[in-house]
C-alpha positions as CSV (number, residue, x, y, z in Angstrom):
1,X,-1.4,-38.5,-9.8
2,X,-1.1,-37.1,-6.3
3,X,-2.8,-33.6,-6.1
4,X,0.2,-32.0,-4.5
5,X,2.5,-33.4,-7.2
6,X,0.1,-32.2,-10.0
7,X,-0.1,-28.7,-8.5
8,X,3.7,-28.4,-8.4
9,X,4.1,-29.6,-12.0
10,X,1.3,-27.3,-13.3
11,X,2.8,-24.3,-11.4
12,X,6.2,-25.1,-12.8
13,X,4.7,-25.0,-16.3
14,X,2.9,-21.8,-15.5
15,X,6.2,-20.2,-14.4
16,X,7.6,-20.8,-17.9
17,X,4.7,-18.9,-19.4
18,X,6.2,-15.5,-18.4
19,X,4.0,-12.5,-18.3
20,X,0.6,-14.1,-18.7
21,X,-2.1,-12.3,-16.8
22,X,-3.5,-14.4,-14.1
23,X,-0.3,-16.5,-13.9
24,X,0.7,-16.5,-10.2
25,X,4.3,-16.8,-11.2
26,X,4.3,-13.7,-13.3
27,X,6.8,-10.9,-12.5
28,X,4.7,-8.2,-10.9
29,X,7.9,-6.2,-10.2
30,X,8.7,-6.1,-13.9
31,X,5.2,-5.0,-14.9
32,X,5.1,-2.1,-12.3
33,X,8.4,-0.7,-13.4
34,X,6.8,0.4,-16.6
35,X,3.8,1.8,-14.8
36,X,5.9,3.8,-12.3
37,X,8.2,5.1,-15.1
38,X,5.1,6.4,-17.0
39,X,3.8,8.2,-13.9
40,X,7.2,9.8,-13.2
41,X,6.9,11.5,-16.7
42,X,3.3,12.6,-16.0
43,X,1.8,10.0,-18.4
44,X,-0.8,8.7,-16.0
45,X,-3.3,7.8,-18.7
46,X,-0.7,5.6,-20.4
47,X,0.1,4.1,-17.0
48,X,-3.6,3.2,-16.6
49,X,-3.6,1.6,-20.1
50,X,-0.5,-0.5,-19.0
51,X,-2.4,-1.6,-15.8
52,X,-5.4,-2.7,-17.8
53,X,-3.1,-4.6,-20.3
54,X,-1.2,-6.4,-17.7
55,X,-4.4,-7.5,-16.0
56,X,-6.3,-8.5,-19.1
57,X,-7.6,-12.1,-19.0
58,X,-5.2,-14.7,-20.4
59,X,-8.2,-16.2,-22.3
60,X,-11.2,-14.4,-23.6
61,X,-14.3,-14.8,-21.6
62,X,-16.3,-17.7,-22.7
63,X,-19.8,-16.5,-21.9
64,X,-22.6,-19.1,-22.2
65,X,-26.2,-19.0,-21.2
66,X,-26.9,-22.3,-19.6
67,X,-29.9,-23.7,-17.7
68,X,-28.7,-21.9,-14.6
69,X,-29.2,-18.6,-16.5
70,X,-25.8,-17.3,-15.5
71,X,-22.8,-16.4,-17.7
72,X,-19.8,-18.5,-17.1
73,X,-16.4,-17.0,-17.7
74,X,-12.8,-17.9,-17.2
75,X,-11.4,-17.4,-13.7
76,X,-8.6,-15.5,-15.4
77,X,-11.0,-12.6,-15.8
78,X,-10.9,-11.9,-12.1
79,X,-8.9,-8.9,-10.9
80,X,-6.9,-9.0,-7.7
81,X,-6.5,-6.5,-4.9
82,X,-3.3,-5.0,-6.5
83,X,-5.2,-4.1,-9.7
84,X,-7.7,-2.0,-7.6
85,X,-5.0,-0.5,-5.4
86,X,-2.8,0.7,-8.3
87,X,-5.8,1.8,-10.4
88,X,-7.2,3.8,-7.5
89,X,-3.9,5.6,-7.0
90,X,-3.6,6.5,-10.7
91,X,-7.2,7.8,-10.9
92,X,-6.6,10.0,-7.9
93,X,-3.5,11.5,-9.5
94,X,-5.9,12.4,-12.4
95,X,-8.1,14.2,-9.8
96,X,-10.8,11.5,-10.4
97,X,-11.4,11.2,-6.6
98,X,-14.7,9.5,-6.9
99,X,-13.5,6.9,-9.4
100,X,-10.3,6.4,-7.4
101,X,-12.2,5.9,-4.1
102,X,-14.5,3.4,-5.8
103,X,-11.5,1.4,-7.0
104,X,-10.0,1.5,-3.5
105,X,-13.4,0.4,-2.0
106,X,-13.1,-2.7,-4.2
107,X,-9.6,-3.3,-2.9
108,X,-11.0,-2.9,0.6
109,X,-13.4,-5.8,0.0
110,X,-10.4,-8.1,-0.3
111,X,-9.0,-6.9,3.0
112,X,-12.4,-7.2,4.7
113,X,-12.6,-10.8,3.4
114,X,-9.2,-11.5,5.0
115,X,-10.4,-9.9,8.2
116,X,-13.6,-11.9,8.3
117,X,-11.7,-15.2,7.6
118,X,-9.3,-14.5,10.4
119,X,-12.1,-13.9,12.8
120,X,-14.1,-17.0,11.8
121,X,-11.6,-19.5,10.4
122,X,-8.5,-20.5,12.3
123,X,-7.1,-22.4,9.3
124,X,-6.5,-18.9,7.7
125,X,-3.6,-18.6,10.1
126,X,-1.6,-21.1,8.0
127,X,-2.7,-19.6,4.7
128,X,-3.2,-21.6,1.6
129,X,-1.8,-25.1,2.0
130,X,-0.7,-25.0,-1.6
131,X,1.9,-22.3,-0.6
132,X,3.8,-24.9,1.4
133,X,4.3,-27.1,-1.7
134,X,4.7,-24.5,-4.4
135,X,5.5,-20.9,-3.6
136,X,4.3,-18.0,-1.5
137,X,3.4,-16.4,-4.9
138,X,0.5,-18.9,-5.1
139,X,-1.1,-17.6,-1.9
140,X,-3.9,-15.2,-2.4
141,X,-2.5,-11.8,-2.0
142,X,-4.4,-9.8,0.7
143,X,-1.9,-6.9,0.8
144,X,1.1,-6.2,2.9
145,X,0.2,-5.2,6.5
146,X,1.3,-1.6,5.9
147,X,-0.8,-1.6,2.7
148,X,-3.9,-2.6,4.5
149,X,-3.6,0.3,6.9
150,X,-2.5,2.7,4.2
151,X,-5.6,1.8,2.2
152,X,-7.8,2.9,5.1
153,X,-5.9,6.2,5.3
154,X,-6.3,6.8,1.6
155,X,-10.0,6.0,1.7
156,X,-10.3,8.4,4.7
157,X,-8.6,11.2,2.7
158,X,-10.7,10.4,-0.4
159,X,-13.9,10.6,1.6
160,X,-12.9,14.0,3.0
161,X,-11.9,15.3,-0.4
162,X,-15.4,14.4,-1.7
163,X,-17.2,15.9,1.4
164,X,-18.4,12.5,2.5
165,X,-17.6,13.0,6.2
166,X,-19.8,10.2,7.6
167,X,-17.8,7.6,5.7
168,X,-14.6,9.3,6.6
169,X,-15.5,8.8,10.3
170,X,-16.3,5.2,9.7
171,X,-12.9,4.7,7.9
172,X,-11.0,6.3,10.8
173,X,-12.6,4.0,13.3
174,X,-11.8,1.0,10.9
175,X,-8.2,2.1,10.7
176,X,-7.7,1.7,14.4
177,X,-9.5,-1.7,14.5
178,X,-7.5,-2.9,11.5
179,X,-4.2,-2.2,13.2
180,X,-5.3,-4.2,16.3
181,X,-6.4,-7.1,14.1
182,X,-3.2,-7.2,12.2
183,X,-1.2,-7.3,15.4
184,X,-3.3,-10.2,16.7
185,X,-3.1,-12.1,13.4
186,X,0.7,-11.9,13.2
187,X,1.2,-13.1,16.7
188,X,-1.0,-16.2,16.2
189,X,0.4,-16.9,12.7
190,X,3.9,-17.0,14.0
191,X,2.9,-19.4,16.8
192,X,1.3,-21.7,14.3
193,X,4.3,-21.6,11.9
194,X,6.7,-22.2,14.8
195,X,4.7,-25.2,15.8
196,X,4.8,-26.6,12.3
197,X,8.5,-25.8,12.0
198,X,9.2,-27.8,15.2
199,X,7.5,-30.8,13.8
200,X,9.7,-30.7,10.7
201,X,12.8,-29.7,12.8
202,X,13.1,-26.4,10.8
203,X,14.5,-23.4,12.7
204,X,14.2,-19.7,12.0
205,X,17.8,-18.5,12.5
206,X,18.1,-15.1,10.8
207,X,21.8,-14.9,11.7
208,X,22.3,-18.0,9.7
209,X,20.6,-16.3,6.8
210,X,22.8,-13.3,7.1
211,X,25.9,-15.5,7.2
212,X,24.9,-16.8,3.8
213,X,24.7,-13.4,2.2
214,X,21.2,-12.1,3.0
215,X,21.2,-8.3,3.5
216,X,19.9,-8.5,7.0
217,X,21.7,-5.3,8.0
218,X,19.3,-3.3,5.8
219,X,16.5,-4.4,8.0
220,X,18.2,-3.4,11.2
221,X,19.0,0.3,10.7
222,X,18.2,2.9,13.4
223,X,15.2,4.2,11.4
224,X,13.8,0.7,11.2
225,X,14.4,-0.1,14.9
226,X,12.8,3.3,15.8
227,X,9.4,2.2,14.4
228,X,7.0,0.5,16.8
229,X,6.0,-1.9,14.0
230,X,5.7,-2.1,10.2
231,X,2.0,-1.3,9.7
232,X,0.7,1.4,12.1
233,X,0.3,4.7,10.1
234,X,1.1,7.9,11.9
235,X,-0.5,10.0,9.1
236,X,-3.8,8.1,9.4
237,X,-4.0,9.0,13.1
238,X,-2.9,12.6,12.6
239,X,-5.5,13.0,9.8
240,X,-8.1,11.8,12.2
241,X,-7.0,14.3,14.8
242,X,-7.0,17.1,12.3
243,X,-10.4,16.2,10.9
244,X,-12.1,16.0,14.3
245,X,-10.5,19.2,15.5
246,X,-11.5,21.3,12.5
247,X,-15.1,19.9,12.6
248,X,-15.4,20.9,16.2
249,X,-15.1,17.4,17.8
250,X,-12.2,18.0,20.2
251,X,-12.9,15.0,22.4
252,X,-12.2,12.8,19.3
253,X,-9.3,14.9,18.0
254,X,-7.1,14.3,21.1
255,X,-7.0,10.4,20.7
256,X,-6.1,10.8,17.0
257,X,-3.1,13.1,17.9
258,X,-2.1,10.9,20.8
259,X,-2.1,7.7,18.6
260,X,0.0,9.6,16.1
261,X,2.4,10.8,18.7
262,X,3.0,7.3,20.0
263,X,4.2,6.4,16.6
264,X,6.2,9.5,16.0
265,X,7.2,10.8,19.5
266,X,9.8,13.2,18.0
267,X,7.2,15.0,15.9
268,X,6.8,18.8,16.6
269,X,3.9,19.0,14.3
270,X,1.9,16.3,16.1
271,X,2.8,17.8,19.5
272,X,1.6,21.2,18.4
273,X,-1.6,19.6,17.0
274,X,-2.3,17.9,20.4
275,X,-1.5,21.1,22.3
276,X,-3.7,23.2,20.1
277,X,-6.9,21.2,20.4
278,X,-9.8,23.4,21.5
279,X,-7.5,26.5,21.3
280,X,-6.7,26.9,17.6
281,X,-9.6,28.4,15.7
282,X,-9.3,30.3,12.4
283,X,-10.9,33.7,12.3
284,X,-13.9,34.7,10.1
285,X,-13.2,33.9,6.5
286,X,-10.0,32.0,7.4
287,X,-9.1,28.4,6.8
288,X,-7.1,25.8,8.7
289,X,-5.0,24.5,5.8
290,X,-3.3,21.1,5.7
291,X,-0.9,20.3,2.8
292,X,-0.5,16.6,2.3
293,X,2.9,16.2,0.5
294,X,3.4,12.7,-1.0
295,X,6.7,11.8,-2.5
296,X,8.1,9.0,-4.7
297,X,6.8,5.5,-4.8
298,X,6.8,2.5,-2.4
299,X,9.8,0.2,-2.6
300,X,9.8,-3.0,-4.6
301,X,10.0,-6.5,-3.1
302,X,12.5,-8.8,-4.9
303,X,13.4,-12.5,-4.6
304,X,16.9,-13.7,-3.7
305,X,18.1,-17.3,-3.4
306,X,20.1,-18.4,-0.3
307,X,21.4,-21.9,0.2
308,X,20.5,-23.2,3.6
309,X,20.8,-26.7,5.3
310,X,17.3,-28.3,5.6
311,X,16.5,-31.6,7.4
312,X,15.4,-33.9,4.5
313,X,15.1,-37.6,5.1
314,X,16.8,-37.3,8.5
315,X,19.8,-35.6,6.8
316,X,20.9,-32.0,6.6
317,X,20.8,-31.1,2.9
318,X,21.9,-27.7,1.6
319,X,19.0,-26.4,-0.4
320,X,18.5,-23.2,-2.5
321,X,15.7,-21.3,-0.8
322,X,14.2,-17.9,-1.9
323,X,13.5,-15.0,0.4
324,X,12.2,-11.5,-0.2
325,X,14.3,-8.4,0.0
326,X,13.3,-4.7,-0.1
327,X,14.7,-2.4,-2.8
328,X,14.1,1.3,-2.7
329,X,14.3,2.3,-6.4
330,X,12.1,5.4,-6.5
331,X,12.8,7.3,-3.3
332,X,10.9,10.6,-2.9
333,X,12.1,14.1,-2.5
334,X,10.5,16.0,0.4
335,X,10.6,19.8,0.2
336,X,11.9,21.2,3.5
337,X,9.2,23.9,3.4
338,X,6.3,25.4,1.5
339,X,6.3,29.1,0.7
340,X,2.7,30.3,0.9
341,X,1.8,34.0,0.6
342,X,5.5,34.8,1.0
343,X,5.8,32.9,4.3
344,X,7.7,29.7,4.8
345,X,6.0,26.8,6.5
346,X,8.0,23.6,7.5
347,X,7.1,20.3,6.0
348,X,7.4,17.2,8.3
349,X,7.4,13.6,7.2
350,X,5.0,11.4,9.2
351,X,5.2,8.2,7.2
352,X,8.1,6.5,5.3
353,X,6.7,3.4,3.6
354,X,10.2,2.2,2.7
355,X,11.2,2.1,6.4
356,X,7.8,0.5,7.3
357,X,8.3,-2.2,4.7
358,X,11.8,-3.0,6.1
359,X,10.4,-3.2,9.6
360,X,7.6,-5.4,8.4
361,X,10.0,-7.8,6.7
362,X,12.3,-7.8,9.7
363,X,9.4,-8.8,12.0
364,X,8.1,-11.4,9.5
365,X,11.4,-12.9,8.4
366,X,11.5,-15.7,11.1
367,X,8.0,-16.8,10.0
368,X,9.0,-16.6,6.3
369,X,12.0,-18.8,7.1
370,X,9.8,-21.4,8.8
371,X,7.3,-21.4,5.9
372,X,10.1,-21.7,3.3
373,X,11.8,-24.5,5.2
374,X,8.6,-26.5,5.6
375,X,7.9,-26.0,1.8
376,X,11.4,-27.2,0.9
377,X,10.8,-30.5,2.8
378,X,7.3,-30.9,1.2
379,X,8.8,-30.4,-2.2
380,X,11.5,-33.0,-1.5
381,X,8.8,-35.5,-0.4
382,X,6.8,-34.8,-3.6
383,X,9.9,-35.3,-5.8
384,X,10.6,-38.7,-4.2
385,X,6.9,-39.8,-4.7
386,X,7.0,-38.6,-8.3
387,X,10.1,-40.7,-9.0
388,X,8.7,-43.7,-7.4
389,X,5.4,-43.5,-9.2
390,X,6.4,-42.1,-12.5
391,X,10.0,-43.0,-12.9
392,X,13.0,-40.9,-13.8
393,X,11.1,-38.7,-16.3
394,X,8.5,-37.5,-13.9
395,X,11.1,-37.2,-11.2
396,X,13.1,-34.9,-13.5
397,X,10.0,-32.9,-14.3
398,X,9.3,-32.4,-10.6
399,X,12.9,-31.3,-10.0
400,X,12.6,-28.6,-12.7
401,X,9.2,-27.5,-11.4
402,X,10.6,-27.3,-7.9
403,X,13.4,-25.0,-9.1
404,X,11.3,-22.6,-11.2
405,X,8.6,-22.2,-8.6
406,X,11.1,-21.5,-5.8
407,X,10.6,-17.7,-5.8
408,X,9.8,-15.3,-3.0
409,X,6.6,-13.2,-3.3
410,X,7.4,-9.9,-4.9
411,X,3.9,-8.5,-5.0
412,X,3.4,-5.0,-3.5
413,X,1.4,-1.8,-4.0
414,X,4.1,0.1,-6.0
415,X,2.3,3.4,-6.8
416,X,1.7,4.0,-3.1
417,X,3.8,7.1,-2.1
418,X,7.1,6.3,-0.4
419,X,6.7,9.2,2.0
420,X,3.7,11.2,3.3
421,X,4.5,14.6,4.8
422,X,2.4,17.4,6.0
423,X,2.5,21.2,6.5
424,X,-0.2,23.2,8.3
425,X,-1.0,26.9,8.5
426,X,-4.0,29.3,8.6
427,X,-4.8,31.3,5.4
428,X,-7.5,33.8,4.5
429,X,-10.1,32.9,1.9
430,X,-9.0,33.6,-1.7
431,X,-6.2,32.6,-4.1
432,X,-2.7,31.9,-2.9
433,X,0.6,31.2,-4.6
434,X,2.4,28.1,-3.3
435,X,6.1,27.5,-4.0
436,X,8.3,24.5,-3.1
437,X,11.4,22.7,-4.1
438,X,11.1,19.5,-6.1
439,X,14.7,18.3,-6.3
440,X,14.8,19.5,-9.9
441,X,13.8,23.1,-9.4
442,X,11.1,25.4,-7.8
443,X,7.5,24.5,-8.5
444,X,4.9,27.3,-8.4
445,X,1.1,26.8,-8.4
446,X,-2.0,28.5,-7.2
447,X,-4.7,27.2,-4.8
448,X,-8.1,28.6,-4.1
449,X,-9.1,28.5,-0.4
450,X,-12.7,28.9,0.5
451,X,-13.6,26.5,3.2
452,X,-13.4,26.5,7.0
453,X,-10.7,23.8,6.6
454,X,-8.7,23.0,3.6
455,X,-6.7,19.9,2.5
456,X,-4.4,20.3,-0.5
457,X,-2.8,17.0,-1.8
458,X,0.6,17.4,-3.6
459,X,2.4,14.5,-5.1
460,X,6.1,14.7,-6.3
461,X,6.9,11.7,-8.5
462,X,10.5,12.6,-9.2
463,X,9.7,13.9,-12.7
464,X,6.1,15.3,-12.6
465,X,4.3,17.3,-9.9
466,X,0.6,16.8,-9.2
467,X,-1.3,19.4,-7.2
468,X,-4.9,19.1,-6.4
469,X,-7.2,22.0,-5.4
470,X,-8.7,22.0,-1.8
471,X,-11.2,19.5,-0.7
472,X,-14.9,19.8,-1.5
473,X,-16.0,20.8,2.0
474,X,-19.6,21.0,3.1
475,X,-19.6,24.8,3.5
476,X,-23.2,25.1,4.7
477,X,-22.3,22.9,7.7
478,X,-18.8,24.3,8.5
479,X,-18.6,27.9,7.4
480,X,-19.6,29.6,10.6
481,X,-19.1,33.1,9.3
482,X,-19.0,32.6,5.6
483,X,-21.3,34.3,3.2
484,X,-22.3,31.9,0.4
485,X,-22.6,34.7,-2.2
486,X,-19.0,35.6,-1.7
487,X,-17.6,32.0,-1.8
488,X,-14.8,31.4,-4.3
489,X,-15.3,29.0,-7.2
490,X,-14.1,26.1,-5.0
491,X,-17.4,25.9,-3.2
492,X,-19.2,25.4,-6.5
493,X,-17.1,22.3,-7.1
494,X,-18.2,21.0,-3.7
495,X,-21.8,21.0,-4.7
496,X,-20.9,18.5,-7.5
497,X,-19.6,16.0,-4.9
498,X,-16.0,15.9,-6.2
499,X,-12.8,17.8,-5.7
500,X,-11.4,20.2,-8.3
501,X,-7.8,20.7,-9.2
502,X,-5.2,23.4,-8.5
503,X,-5.1,26.0,-11.2
504,X,-1.6,26.8,-12.3
505,X,-2.3,27.8,-15.9
506,X,-2.9,24.1,-16.9
507,X,-5.8,21.8,-17.4
508,X,-7.3,20.2,-14.3
509,X,-4.7,18.2,-12.4
510,X,-2.5,17.8,-15.4
511,X,1.0,17.1,-14.1
512,X,3.6,19.8,-14.5
513,X,7.4,19.6,-14.6
514,X,9.5,21.5,-12.1
515,X,10.3,25.0,-13.2
């Protein structure tokens, strides 16, 4: 049997095996609904159990010691990038920064593989050839573009929280390079898809898609149009500016703030950051404090079917085709300000992943239309071949396989925060009470400030609130006027190489409900 026909039949059968781990046609969106729901109630450990269960091998490992001296196991045992992205996020919520960072580093290996392939292998531009015949879900998932950059930003923050400043600097540089590479890749990919579409007489007319019921207007809102693109991350660049400023590297701080300002030209916080480089210095035993307020969860990607005319056998045939849509189901609440030591400090949103996802889809939709149209033609050819070679029965099987595999890719990093906001102020060393709205009441917690700069991550999930204690800074390098003997307990945590959790009368980083 032709390899393409066999692939389509097998994937059609796989689609009927709903929920099997390793099955490319499984519903990732359905699986992550459970995970997100658990996190919203504060049940992070149960969410981790669900992640492990959903990514368990479909078949037990069959380990055998052969002549080669290596254990052979089922390919189903392999974890994909999403497993490591989601797991890293959940571990970080538990204040296990080192474990979370290690999981994200494994996810980053997938992205770096994609980057290396793009640099060295031009065929990567067209992706897996199997995706043309079967489904985009079959393509190896390398992460949405905004996820690739967000991963670098989260690794940067994790390195800083752990006091690993050398790797934080490496990650900041990599963030900028990754953004440039993504931009180049998308331009060349679309050119290749357009060339293939012209050969097959397939056009990318998004208006035609909208006329058939596709919610194109949701991708063309003022907020979406305001973005430069769907992947550059203003928080990542602001974090770089902040880090270089508080570590005394002003010449490197300015580019970070400028890059952030290009993405968010209306941001007062970023403008103030740029204007204050070299001028803003905390006094003795004072800390430059950055609150990183993360809210909600990234939007889901879902599949919708739209009938469009496709040129098949020199005739225009109306064919049901699947396209992705964005659904914001767990939007985050951003407190307008934080009250610290009785003083209100404004909170400003720098990144809205929901808006970025919509901009990304808007920019990629023409290419998705071309790829989907080419795939529809390829499936039609395969069905004709199957009927000629195998008769009506095989032809019918191919038709069913074609229908069940025609689903848009719905994979996405779902535990990634929907919004990332920041607040910045100067505080004296010691304990401080922090208050903020959660959408369900006022949350109060206590933080311990004892470093020359302090980063306090806060995550509002919609049900539970997670507050982590300040970063484990290298006090010996940064505390210009600090006396080690008088350092608060936070500095002790830094010597252990991991961040501690905010103390609010609860166990370390245990989520709390809004008061």
